[in-house]
N, C-alpha and C positions, 0 to 999 in steps of 0.2 A: 504493500500500500504506500509506503514512504517514497519509493522512487517515482511514483506517479504524481505526487504533490507538486514538485516544481513545474511539471508540464501543465498543471491546472492553474498556476498562478496568474497568467495573463487572461484567463477566461473570465468573462463578466458573470457576476453572480456568486463568485466563490466567497467573498467576504460576508455578504448577507447570510449565506448558508452557515458560515462559521459562527456568526452572531446568534443564530437560532440554536446551534448545538451548545453554545455556552450558557444559554438562558436556563434558569432554574426549572427543573422538571423532575417529578418523582420517578419517572421511568428511565432517566438518563444516568449513566455511570459517572461517579465523581472523578474517576481516573480519566475517562474520555473527555469530560468537560475541562479538567485542568490542562490536559495535553493540548486540547483545541485552543484554550485561552493563551497558552504559551506561544503556540504557533501564530495566532492572531496578533499578539503583541509584537513578535519578531518581524512579522510581515509588514506591519504598520511602521515600525521603527526603521526598517531598512529601506522602505520604498515609498513612504508618504511624501518625501521631498526629493526632488531631482538633485542628484549629486552635482557638486561644482565641477566645472570643466577644468581639465588639467592645465597647469601653467604653460605658456608658450615656450618657456625656458626649460621645461622638463625634458629629460632625455627619452627617446623612444622606449627604452627598456623600463624606465620608471612608469611611463604611461601604460605600457602593456601589463606591468605588475599590478597597477591600481585597477585596471579594468578586470583583470582576472580575479582579484580579491573582492571586487564589488558584488553585492548580492541584490542590487537594485533591479526590480522588475516593475514596470509601470503599472499602476493600479487604474483600472477603467474609471472614467468620470462617474458613471452611475453607481459604482461600488463606493466611491468616495462620498458621494452624497448620502447613500444609505448608511454608511458608518457614522457620519455626523448627525444623522437624524435619530439613530438608535443607540448610540454609545452611552449617553447620559441616562436614558431610561433603563438601559441594561444594568448600569452601575447601581441605580436605585433599587432594582429588583434583587441584585446580589447583596446589597446592604441589608435588605430585609430577610435574606436567607441565612439561617444560622449555620449552614454547612458550606457557605460559599465564600469564606474569608480568603482562601488562597486564590480562588478564581477572581475574586474582586480585586485583589492586589495586581494581578496581571492586566485586567481590564483598566484599572486606574493608570497604569503606566502607558497603556495605549492611548487613553484619553489625554494624558499629559503631552504626548507627542503630537497628537492632532491639534490641540489648542496652541501649542508652541509654534507649529508651522503655519496654521491658517488664521489665527486671531491677530488683529481684527479685520484684516483686508478681505480674506476669503470666508469668513464666518461672522458676518455682522450681526446675525440674529442670536448669537450665543448668550449675550447678557440677558435678553428677554427670556430665553429658555432657562437660564439660571434662576431668574426671579420666580418663574412658575414653580420650579423645584423647591425653592426655599419656603414656599407657602404650602407645601404638601405634607405628607406623613413623615415619619422618622427616617425611613429609607430614602425618600426623595430629598429631605433636608440634608442628609449626609452626602448625597450625590451633588446637590447644589453647592455645598461647602467645598467639596473636593474640586469642582469646576472653578469655584471662586479662587481657590489657591492657585490653580494653573493660569487663570486669567491674569492675575496680578504678576505671577512669576514670568509670564510671557513678555511683560513690559520692562523687564530688568535691564534691557539694553536700550540705549537712547535711540538707536536706529529704528526700533519698532514703533516709537512714538515721537517723531521728529518735532512736531509742533506742540507737544505736551498736552493736547486736549483729551486724549483717550483716558489717561490716568486721572485727570481732573473729573471727568464724567463718572468714572468708576467710583472714585472716592465720594462723589456727591450723591450718587443714586444707589450704589451697591453696598457700601459700608453701613449706611443706616439700617439696612435689612439684616446685616450680620449681628449688629450690636444687641438687639433684644433677644436674639437666639442665644448668644453667649451668656447674657444675664440670666435667662431662664434656666439654662443648663447648669450654671454655677449655683443657682438657688435650690436646685433639687437635692434630695437627700437619698443617696443609694443605701439599700438595705442588704445587698449581697455583693459578691465579687463580680458577677456578671453585669449588674447595673452600674457598678463603679467603673468597669472597663468601658461600657457604653458612654457613660458621662465623660470620661477622659478622652475617648475617641472623638466625640463631637466637639468638645471644648478645644482639643488640639487643632482641629481643622479651622475653627473660628480664629484662634490666635495666630496660626500660621498664615492665614489669609491676611490678617492685619499686618503681621510682620513683613510679608512680601510687599504690602502696599507702601510701607515707609522705608523700604530698603535703600533707595537711592534718591528719592525726591519726597518732600513734604509739601503736599498741595495746599492751597488756601483752605480747602474743606477740612483737611487734617488740623490746621492751625486754629480753627475757630473754637472758642471755649465750649460750645454746645457739642462738639465732637471730641475734643481733647479730654475734657473732664470725665464724661461717662466711660470712654475707652480706658483712660488712665485708672479710673476706679475699678473697672473690670480686671485690668492687668494686676493691680495691687491686690485685689481680692483673691486672684489665683495664687499669687505668691504667698499670701497669708493664710490660705485655706489649709486646714488641718485634715489630713487623710487618715481614716481609720486604719491602723496598722493591721488589724485582724482581717481586713478585706484585701490586703496586698499579698502577693506571692511570698513564700518564705525564702526562696532562693534570692540572693542579692542581685545576681545578674538578671534574673527575670523581673525584679523590681525596676531595674534601670531601663528595661525595655517596655515597661508599662505605659499606656497612653497618658497617665497622669504625670509621669516623669517628663514626657515630652511637652505636656501642657505647661508645666512650671518652667521648663527650659525656654520655650518660646515667649512666655510672659516676661521673663528676665531679659531675654535678648531684645525684645521690643522696647522695654523701658530703657535699657542701656543705649539702644540706638537713638531714641529720642533725646537722651541727655548728651551723648558724646558727639553726635553728628549735627544736631540742630539746636539743642537747648543750652549749650555752654558758650556764652558770648566771648569768653577769653580764648576759645579754641577755634572760632569760626574763621575760615579763610576770607581774605579780603573780597574775593569775588562773590561771596555768599552773604555778606553783611546786609546788603540791601534786601535780599530775598528772605533771610531768616533772622535778621537782627532784632526786630521787634518781638518776634516769637521767643527768641532766646532770652531776652530780658525778662519777659513774663514768666517763662518756664523756670529759669534758675531761681527766681525769687519766690514762686508760689508752689511749684510742683516738685522740683528736685528734692527739697527737704522731706517731702512726703515719701519719696522713693527711699531715701536714706533711712527714715524711721521704719518703713516696712521691712527693709533688708536687715536692719539691726534687730527688729523684732523676730524675724525668722531665725537669726543666729541665736538669740536668747532662748527661743523655744527648742532649738536643736540641742543646746547645752543643758538647759535646766530640765526639760521634759523628755529629752531623747527623741524628739520628733524626727521622722524620716524626711530627708530632702535629697533629691537626685544629685549625682556628682556633677553633671554638666551644668546644672543650675547653680551649684556652688561656685563653679568657675566664673559665671557671670556676676555673682555677688562680689567675688574678689576683684573682678575687672572694675566694677562700679566703685568699690572702696578705693582702689588705686587712683581712679580718675578724680574722685573727690579730694584725695590728698594732693594730687597735682594742682587742682583748682585752688586749694587752700595755700599751697606753696607759692602760687603765682599772685595771690591777693594779700595775704597777711603781712609779708615783709613791707609792702607798699603802704599798707594800712597804718603802719606805725608813724607815718609822716602825713600830715594833713596838707594837701596841696589842691589847687583848683583842678588839676588834671585828674586827681583821684576822685574828687567830688563829681566831676563829669562822668567818670567811669562807673561809679557805684550807684549814683542816683537813679538813672534809668533802669538799671538792672535790679534794683531793690535788694542788693547783695549786702549782707551784714557778715563780714568774715568772722568776727568773734562769735556771733551766734551760730554760724555754721560749724565752727570748731567746737563750740559747747555741745552741740548735738553728738559729736563723735567721741569726745574725750572720756565720758564715763564708761564707754564700752571698749576702750582700748585693751584693758587687761583681759576681758573675756575673749575678744577677737584674737589676741596673740596666743593666750594660753590654751584655750579650748577649741578654737576654730582653725587658726593658721598653723600652729605648731603640729597638731595631729596630721595635717595635710602634708607637712614637710617630712615627717617621720615615715620610715619604711614599715609597711605592714608585713605580717607573716607571709601572706600570699605573694607580695612583691619580692621578698627575700627568696622564696621558693622559685619564683619565676627567674630571678637573677641567676640562681644556681643552675636551673634546667635550661634556660634559653636566654643568654645575655643579650642577643640581638633584639629579641622581642621586648625585653626589659628596657633597652635603650630607646626603642621606637616609642614605647608608651610613656617613658619618663621625660623625654626631651622633645616631644612633638605635641602640638595642640595644648590641651589643658594640663600642662606638665607641672612638676614640682617647682619649676623656676618662677612661676607666677606668685605663689605665696611668699617666696623669698623677695621678689621685687616689691610685694606689698609691704614687707618689713622695711625695706629700703625707703619706700615712699613715706612711711610713718616717721622714720628717723630723720628724713630730710625736712620734716615740718619745722623743727626748731629744738632748742635745748630742753624745755620742759617735757615735751612729748618724747624726745630721744631718751631722757633719763627714765621715763615711765616704761618705754619699750624695753630698755636694757634691764631694768629691775624685774619686769615680768619675765623676760627671757632667762635671766639668771635664776630666779626662783623656780622656773619650770624645768630648766636643764640640769641644775645642780643635783636633784635627787636621782637623776638618771646616769650620772657620771660613775665610773668604776671606783671602787674603794681605794683609799690611799694605801701605799705599801706599808707593811708592818715595820717595826723597829729593826728586826733582824735583816730585812731586805735593805733598809737604809744603811745599816752597819756594813753589810756586804758591799754596798755600792762605794763605801769609803775605801775599801780594800782593792777596788778595781784599779788597773793601771792607768796612770794619768798621761796626758798628752806631753810631748817633749816641751821643755821649758822655752825653747826658742819659738815654738808655735804659739805657746800661751802668751809670751811676751809680745809677739807681733800682733796677736789678736787683741790684747789689751790696749796696745798702742793705737790700733785702728779704731777701737771703741772710744778711746779718749779723744782722738782726733775728730771723730764724728760728733761726739758730744760737744766739743768746743765749737765746731761749725754750727751746730744747731743752736747753741747758746748765743753766739754772735748774731745769727739770723734773727732770733727772737728779739734781741736787743735793738737791732735795726728797725724791726717792725714796730716796737714799742715807741721808738723815737718818732 
């Protein structure tokens, strides 16, 4: 049967037939449906878009090798239209099918490819179809949310929206439909593991759609208070939401793959994006001051402190109550804390001197550097001792991984959310100034001292006295070098004092 499939690929009607085979049916085999869905996904991924022509400078051998490796077979126009008409309803039907999770995943990847290639030029009616789905039942809502993610994701490159009107229209007419869905999902109370997974899945889709919408541009619709405040409240609510530990998987790795882990991750990512790219007036590039300057002044004074309070509250609950928080979301917490310290470092030294330039800088931003530092200072000990220090230390699993597979250990430790970020967080805290540096050093000392090895006994110290000493000439030369270095340092300090 398999050798005949490539011969049928150019035939009109093949893809509609595959869509019917994938559809939920009590008489169809799950294995056949999954295999059909995988083939459908691969067919769409390889042939939905015409491959680029080879460069005129490419050698004949390179062109021949590229043509041989290509799996592109043109899809008939009737099949393309049939796929676009039935792919979203098929995803909705699979979302309502309890046994269709794996098939739904394959159909979702196919949907992502079609939207990426055809929206908005060749699929102008997509947004209207998404609106219809968002007003339907739970399966249709999930399909509409998944399509919303891909709609915003397709505009991540400026070439897809040269005049900038498409994203503005989406933020104006589509995001207001997603917000009440997210609020309703967060307000629900799951009673079992299945309902918690469903809640996390839908919430993840809502948050990821919003994250994609603010990835590279913040439209005027995003910047309006009637959009920023409710969306920000939803994001902060997800960060602060306590998940019943009894409804989560017992395995640590399974918990990190839970939909709620991704929901918290995307909520933290979106909040950090709003702060670091658009809401920090001290970090805005000159070519974006006119576009985002007013929003940044409002954001840093009114909304950024609320993010800090929510993040510090999450850390306090992790430390005091043992509340579970996903690892990737912890990474974004650390990123925000570091950015906050960078902001303080750029403002507080200047704030010690009252100048007209300082007044013009701080007045429109409503920035009070001392108040911002006051928010952070009471939590430094908890952050260093119970949050950052455990992330720096190696766990038993990491030590075992280092012994068994050093290459994989290096990849995990020095790439992405690695151990270097908590270290840089400590550096950012210490760079704040003398009072905070002393606090960090005291906390670090009290945390590390109990973990140091015991001091050698008296017999060991006595045996060290009996050890052979270095030659006198070497000792004398070393002491002379030390005295010379000390004298140079002393004279340098005297010159600085003058």
